[in-house]
C-alpha positions in Angstrom: 4.0 12.0 4.9 2.7 12.9 8.3 -0.7 14.5 8.6 -1.6 14.2 4.9 -4.3 11.7 5.6 -6.0 14.0 8.1 -5.6 16.9 5.8 -7.4 15.2 2.9 -9.8 13.2 5.0 -13.0 15.3 4.6 -12.7 15.5 0.8 -9.8 13.6 -0.7 -9.6 15.2 -4.2 -6.3 14.6 -6.0 -6.2 16.8 -9.1 -2.3 16.7 -9.2 -1.7 15.2 -12.6 -3.2 11.8 -11.7 -5.1 10.0 -14.5 -8.2 10.2 -12.4 -11.6 9.8 -14.1 -13.1 12.5 -11.9 -12.3 14.2 -8.6 -13.9 11.9 -5.9 -13.6 10.6 -2.4 -10.7 8.4 -1.8 -11.0 5.8 1.0 -8.3 5.8 3.6 -7.0 2.5 2.3 -6.4 3.9 -1.2 -5.1 7.2 0.1 -2.2 5.4 1.6 -1.3 4.3 -1.9 -1.7 7.8 -3.3 0.5 9.3 -0.6 3.6 7.8 -2.1 3.1 9.7 -5.4 2.1 13.0 -3.9 4.7 15.7 -3.8 3.9 18.2 -1.0 
């Protein structure tokens, strides 16, 4: 997914059905893992 990392860089909040405890910052390292499950 091109550009997704730059799009979510300032505040990477993923409220798209993830079993996340709370909306929070996601480091670039983890964001790469999340990218595979995001449907944009």
